[in-house]
ROTOR-120955 format. One record per residue (C-alpha): x, y, z; residue in three letters. Coordinates in steps of 0.001 Angstrom, whole numbers, plus 500000, padded with zeros to 6 digits. Layout:
N
XYZAla...
END
This chain:
590
222683745176527839Met220580742298529127Thr221370740484532362Ser221562736687532377Ala221346734001535003Thr223396730781535231Ser223089727792537510Ala225941728884539740Asp225890732667539575Asn223493735558539105Thr224360738373536743Phe222888741735537692Val222890744778535438Thr223088748253536937Ile221908750833534437Ala221772754634534400Leu219537755911531621Cys218117759197530353Pro214581759288531683Asp213011760114528351Glu214391756863526849Asp212786754619529481Val209189753422529240Thr206773754007532111Gly206503750317532923Gly210193749795533653Asp211028749018537275Ala213556751339538900Gly213865754789540424Gln213872758189538812Arg216153760898540118Tyr217773764177539096Tyr221336764276537758Ala223906766926538639Ala222709769156535783Asp219046768917536772Gly218122766453534019Ser215916763467534816Arg217690760113535031Gln216605756539535649Phe218389753883537755Leu217537750212537504Thr219163747114538986Val217816744006537319Ser218632740446536314Ala216381740731533281Asp216235744121531629Ala215871745139527997Asp217504748554528089Leu217898751333525516Pro221316751829523931Ala221557755265525614Ser221904753632529064Cys225272753347530808Thr225608749916532415Thr227733747748534684Ala227398743965534840Leu227913742311538237Leu228350738597538881Gln226922738051542347Thr225776735331544680Gly223221737383546563Gly220096739508546308Thr220139743290545872Val218238744901548768Leu218745748562547929Trp220562750811545481Ser220975754547544989Ala223119756872542866Pro226003758284544882Ala226692761992545176Ala229876763119543380Pro232922762543545591Met236468763883545232Pro238136760486545766Ala236023757371546184Glu239001755298547303Asp239344757590550340Ser235955756638551763Ile236418754703554983Glu232877754411556310Gln229314754688555020Val226252755131557212Gly222722754302556105Leu219795755778558025Leu216385754242557551Gly213984751396558238Asp215477747938557694Phe212733745879559356Thr210226745280556554Gly210366743340553340Glu211143746566551468Thr213813748610553208Met213744752388553183Ser216891754526553358Val216318758191554200Ser219922759398554332Asp223454758313553418Val226484759464555413Leu229929759205553789Val233011759461556040Ile236478759873554450Pro239434757952555859Ala241247761159556767Ala238347762538558776Ala238829762822562542Pro236065761686564874Ala233162763023562830Val230130764382564621Glu226952763767562675Thr223320764584563228Glu223000761247565008Phe226371760879566757Asp226276764022568874Val225486763324572506Asp225510766424574654Val226743764998577918Asp225319767211580637Ile223845764518582837Arg222393765480586162Met222991763886589547Pro219927762003590672Arg217918763864593302Val218198761491596221Ala215608760830598853Asp217083763403601233Gln215706766447603033Pro215723769677600976Pro218526772197601158Leu218412774484604209Pro217061778022603982Leu218847781301604711Asn222377779925604611Glu224829779354601777Ser224394775984600090Val227099776449597453Leu229156773464598766Pro226109771244598073Gln226349771879594306Phe228496770116591715Val229612772353588855Ser230073771223585236Arg230970773430582295Thr229267773113578908Phe229564774604575439Gly230233773346571922Val233378775416571286Asp235073774942574692Glu235187778679575337Arg234591778285579072Val237025776942581650Thr236629776365585387Ala239642777096587558Ser237876775974590725Gly234443775406592301Pro232154778225591143Gly234926779930589167Gln234434780543585445Leu236536782145582755Arg234714782775579447Cys236359783565576115Ser234448785643573532Pro232043783711571308Gly228476783494569948Asp227699779928571038Asn225975779194574333Ile228467778235577051Ala228588778307580818Gly228309776138583902Ala225623773904585329Leu225449773674589126Leu223348770743590331Ala222548769428593788Ser221598765920594805Glu219193767533597271Arg216112769400596109Ser215375772961597138Trp212775773930599683Ala209298774455598251Val207242777499599154Gly205823780828598047Thr207978783942598023Gly211344782173598074Leu214363783833596500Gln217752782792595227Leu220506785020596551Glu223813784962594699Val226966786623595979Arg229607786900593273Ala232508788920591989Arg234199789223588600Gly233554791100585372Glu230915790641582665Gly227192790142582161Arg226148786589583034Phe222655785126582678Gln221171783066585511Val218632780277585028Ala217167777561587241Ile216003774036586534Gly213973771183587949Asp214285767482587126Met212328767817583879Gln214053770991582730Arg217435769475583614Asp216688766412581502Arg215570768558578562Leu218441771057579015Gln215871773856579157Ala216420775926582328Pro214180778870583192Leu215974782258582980Pro215460784398586102Val217860787320585656Gly221400788500585181Glu224604789163587082Leu226277792393585964Leu229701792135587547Leu231575795464587634Pro235116794197588421Ala235093796338591579Ser234356793835594316Gly231648791409595399Ala227922792112595088Asp224688790406596123Asn221883789624593674Tyr218387788358594500Arg216061786511592111Phe212497785471592847Ser211852781735592574Leu208536781161590784Pro206133778561592104Asp206675775260590329Asn205034771841590454Arg208520770244590785Leu211185771386593242Pro214070773360591776Trp217361771457591617Thr219932773389589567Ser221419776755588644Val222787777502585182Thr225243780355584651Ile225542781419580999Ile228615783256579732Cys228372786635577995Pro229233786825574298Glu232211788952575339Glu235033787874577631Gln234038787457581250Gly235136786129584626Glu233006785047587569Leu233558783638591027Glu230561782500593042Leu231011783216596735Leu227668781939598003Ser224285780594596927Leu221430781051599380Thr217781780073599151Ile216161782815601133Ser212801783639602670Thr213813787213603337Ala212106789920601251Pro214309791825598854Gly214918792772595304Arg217783792465592905Gln220416794740594335Gln221697796348591177Arg218744798375589878Glu220580799248586679Gln219937795631585647Leu216160796158585540Asp214852795139582138Met211520796012580506Pro208937793270580705Ala209084791067577627Leu205882790504575708Leu204869786859575310Pro206466785538572111Pro204254784971569098Arg203224781386568485Arg202037779817565254Gly200992776378564041Ala200633774525560759Trp197102773198560185Leu197409771558556809Trp194010770108555961Ser191604772573554271Pro188754770595555848Gln189719772067559225Leu188848775655558322Trp186171774697555789Gln184155772242557893Glu185468772331561487Ser186804775807562297Pro186019775177565961Glu189053772850566004Ile191223775790564944Val189764778011567680Trp190333775266570233Gln193971774934569153Ala194329778710569389Gln193031778702572951Trp195043775670574092Gln198334776831572604Gln197739780589572774Gln198327780819569042Leu198718784192567379Thr198849782856563811Glu198146779721561785Val199348778480558391Tyr196670776831556276Ile196331775235552835Ser193894776928550453Ile192864775104547250Pro192938776984543949Val190599775874541154Asn191336775466537454Glu190084778974536769Ala192861780382538939Gly190480781419541712Gln190481780568545410Val188148777588545812Ala185295777837548346Asp185759781581548645Arg182744782075550920Asp184003779620553535Ser187454781203553417Leu186020784684553878Thr183950783601556891Arg186928781819558441Phe189322784750557966Leu186774787223559316Ala186280785200562482Glu190039784698562816Ala190401788485562607His187832788920565384Asp189833786429567477Arg193156788259566829Asp194482785269564902Leu196545785982561800Gln196341783523558899Val199016782808556307Arg198461780563553332Val201138777867553064Val202046776433549678Ile204969774557548268Gly206190771345546742Asp209741770079546145Pro209066770210542405Arg208375773952542586Asp212101774517541962Val211707772934538509Leu211138775319535578Pro208196773209534407Ala206414773741537760Ser206718777519537829Leu203465778321535938Pro201378776365538463Ala203103778130541368Leu202547781507539711Glu198848780717539277Ala198446780030542992Arg200256783237543957Ile198068785272541576Leu194942783674543049Ala195898784738546592Phe196835788255545485Leu193492788558543682Arg191596787304546725Tyr193254789818549052Asn192589792726546684Arg188888791865546564Glu188374790911550230Ala187495793254553059Ala190441794149555265Gln188993792065558099Ser188975788947555884Ala192407789164554288Gln195378786824554416Leu198353788141556391Ser200973786609554127Gly202236783758551968Val204400780984553338Gln206525779019550842Leu207373775548552083Asp209486774306549161Ile211714771395550142Glu214045770674547196Pro216105768246549302Tyr213200765772549007Leu213890765400545292Leu215715762171544428Arg219273763054543491Gly219283766354545420Phe222610765516547100Gly224301765082543729Arg224040768782542827Ala223269770984545822Gln224721774187544292Pro222454773664541277Tyr219356773260543450Trp220351776237545588Arg220409778459542522Glu217098777030541302Arg215598777683544748Tyr216908781259544833Leu215578781920541345Ser212079780822542371Val212158782800545635Ile213255785995543892Arg210523785583541294His207742784987543828Ile209015787833546013His208813790116542990Ser205277788928542189Met204099789646545728Leu205627793140545488Asp204957793859549154Gly201217793247548827Gln201664790073550871Leu204679789328553025Ser206755786250552176Leu207654783622554773Asp210211780970553755Leu210201777621555538Val213744776225555556Val215399773269557314Pro217699773910560261Ala220620772083558644Trp220835774721555911Trp222138777240558453Gly225646775783558699Ala225836773764555463His228674774896553154Pro226471774664550051Ala223650776628551679Trp224244778741554811Gly225586782159553857Glu225574781247550163Gln221785781106550396Leu221067783717553060Leu223258786432551523Ser221296786249548249Gln217745786344549627Leu215609789458549083Pro215052790813552593Val212179793277552183Asp208884791914553586Asn210634788610554275Leu210488786224557210Arg212182782870557800Leu210588779922559589Ser213189777349560620Ile212245773672560781Met214288773111563939Asn213017769598564497Tyr214895768403567577His213876768051571213Thr217168768650573087Ala217571772307574029Ala221293772389573259Glu220696771174569706Arg217809773616569232Leu220017776494570363Arg222867775542568051Ala220584775137565037Asn218851778476565597Ala222037780489566122Ala223140781118562486Pro219637782162561420Phe219108784507564372Leu222533786056563766Ala221720786605560085Trp218240787917560889Gly219696790407563345Lys222237791566560772Arg219746792201557956Val216590792929560048Ser214642789831558960Val212397788174561583Pro213022784497562299Val210472781988563629Val211690778745565206Ile209607775672564334Gly209253772652566648Leu207900769240565643Glu205036767558567495Ser203812765145564819Gly204438761478564214Phe207881760353563069Leu209072756739562951Pro212088755449564798Asp214964754748562417Glu218136752693562510Thr221631753894561667His223699751136560042Arg227435751714559762Arg229626749969557188Tyr233454750066557142Arg235733749634554145His237014746102553587His239681745361550975Pro237960742236549650Gln234296741851550535Gln231204743447551985Gly227440743718551871Glu227613747313550594Leu229440748231547391Trp230160751522545659Leu230144750437542022Val231356752561539079Pro228806752887536280Val230440754867533509Gly231523758200534957Ala229183757874537927Glu228887755601540974Ser226033753668542550Val225647752278546059Phe224405748668545986Val223457746784549169Leu223269742970549122Phe221723740560551603Asp225068738727552057Thr228740739753551739Pro229984739810548132Gln233518739699546781Ser235240740271543461Gly232943743085542310Leu234181746281540677Pro234361749236543034Gly234871749620546757Arg233491747236549400Ala232113748020552861Phe231279745428555478Thr228678745807558232Phe230201747164561470Ala227388748098563855Phe223972749696564081Asp221980751664566619Tyr218484753020567060Leu217783756666566242Val214625757289568289Pro211992759629566927Ala211795761319570337Glu215098763028569499Asp213286764932566737Tyr209629765235567700Thr207664765872570880Phe205071763478569393Ala201999765046570950Gly203602765621574363Asp202499769242574413Val203462769731578066Ala207065768766577315Arg207085770896574164Leu205811773894576109Asn208490773463578766Thr211235773608576156Val209562776330574087Ala209023778565577124Glu212625778322578283Ala214173778844574858Leu211782781658573966Ser212997783581576993Arg216581783162575770Glu215831783927572130Trp213865787059572996Gln217191788743573635Ser217718788602569851Ser215887791307567875Pro215406788762565055Ala213410786260567128Phe209772786352566004Ala208284783455567957Gly207680779706567948Ile205747777649565398Ala204483774113566022Ile204292771475563338His202128768397563866Gly199389769710566146Leu196917768341563605Asp198595764927563298Asp196050762286564312Thr198739759571564475Arg200045760813567826Val198372760735571205Lys198069764259572484Thr199541764831575908Gly198641767404578534Asn197377770555576837Gln
END
């Protein structure tokens, strides 16, 4: 059907077409339908379309700013709100995510709505807390935890229910602690259970990343004293965090004393073996780095104490590793420097059957290289960074793409056959998503497997929550899990919220045959088929919530604190940093 224009109104045609019936010059967007077939969406006032297209004709008085096929929904008339996340500042807007909220939903927490409210009292310009006497009355206690499994019956009194999520109490003082060498924190407490103790300064408090210093093992047989050394720190300590055990526990703090007296933790049965520093990796994407400037890699290794890197390695048309000599020299020197190297490959289209031969060719090239190379110049593994959620239309058929993803992973795992280990890079949101989560993890081959989680947030509480399902699964099936942090450039985005209106709105969900399409206009429209949503509010989603953006000092503060916590899990295999090689960010303190 062809759209037409009159003097008073504009007629716009929305068309959904089989991709193979549309010529390359047609304006629109290609996406994948729920069955994996290629489709084409166009919104035009002047379009000569094939008869195979399904269309809807709209009579409007405005300009279409954006359109996208909607994911299948159980009842479109139940949708109360729609959120668009993206950049709305330029001439061409960009929408990166769509959030649909049903009318029956309670207050929905989304990736962008959650605000962990553990704000700290400001450290006032007052003298520090006194030494060698209890300062417990100087602290304000606040409980925290996402599942409300901790309650406080009084100052310094905690009751913890069983649970896997982090929960506990934060004790903060408006006065800083005394600064000096050899100071200790003495805790007198009674109760029952194994509680972790951590301390924070102003920066750690803001990042919700306290430094663990020890444990309280309360025997339910009276009060005991515990002493913890306070490490030297460039900022004065300001807070104590008490973390609940996974089992039920009770605790009552009787005193907190900052002490100069020598001593050691009273209960020697709490002594733990020294933990080795966690492994640390980094993505260094450009082949030019190892081909032409390997000294940059060695510098990054020294600055970040890297134990492994993930690099791109070109494969030529003959199915051989390109620039083999340079690769051999680089891997040999990396071996001498105790730096492991994994090759990282992957593309969203690798889940498509048509892309499998090219992926197989790359895997065969790396297997062939390792068989022919000396042991000191071999790759340590293959990392698959396939991101099917970047395919247009992914949200319309997530179970389909999950099965395609699993099929590819099983096939590549079989090809590697233990000759090279397989590392899968997966997004953090898969861990708790109903279409992914256990439905994905339970079907992965676990031999010679590792997971690297793109846990791209900066708040410690969010990082903990995102890592939890993967670490629990890794512990259960003995698969190591690496936690990835982002340090590269990301743009700020805006979240626009639209609410259902019975008559008009800028955003419409329009039926097109058996499917639906979101259409956003520059002005409110009325009388269109479908469901209308009118603009309600917007807010900034700052990139600093997701990336450390070159602030390596801040990243290290968070990584150090969380690594100490995660090392209690046998699945935790270290930290990986994404974006160290991003030239768009200004690197902070190394």
